[in-house]
N, C-alpha and C positions, 0 to 999 in steps of 0.2 A: 593724757592722750597726746598722740603725735600731732604737732602743729599743722602739718600738711593735711592730715586726715580731718582735723577740726575745721579747717577752712573749707573743705569740700562738703561738709554736712549742710543740710538745709536748716533754715532757722528753727523749725519745729524740733528737730533732733538736738540742735544745740541747746535749745531751751529746756528740753527734757533732761539732758545731761547736766546742765547747770543746776536744775532742781535736785537731781540725785546727789550731786556733789555737796550741795548745801545741806541736805538732810543727813548725809553721812558725816559731815563736819559737826553738825549739832549733836548727833548721837555720840560721836567720839568725845566731844566736849563734856557731855553729861556723864560719860563713863569714868572720866578721871576722878572727880570727887567721889563717885560711887565706889570705885576700887579702893580709894584711900579710906573710906568709911568701913568697907569690908575688912580691910587690914587692921583697923583700929578695934573692931568688934572681936577679932580672932582671940585675943588674950582674955576677954571678959567671959566668953562662953555663953552669951545670951543666944540661945538657939532660935527663939522666935524672931529676934532681930536679924540673925544670920539668914534665916529662911526668907524673910521679907526682902532683904538686900539682894539675896540670890535671885529672887523672882524678878526684881527690877533689872538686874543685870541680864537675865535671860530675855526680857522684853526688849531691852535696848540693843542686844546683839542679835 
């Protein structure tokens, strides 16, 4: 966010923005190992595990 705009926001909006940034950061952090796991499952062909990992990916995104 633009620094000048950030400074003009009231404390409530800044707090909400900070919470959204934090939750997005956590979601992205969780997606990295998930995507690596999905890539590892690709060659094995375990369809049930692929489905479960796909569901987790959908929930996080």
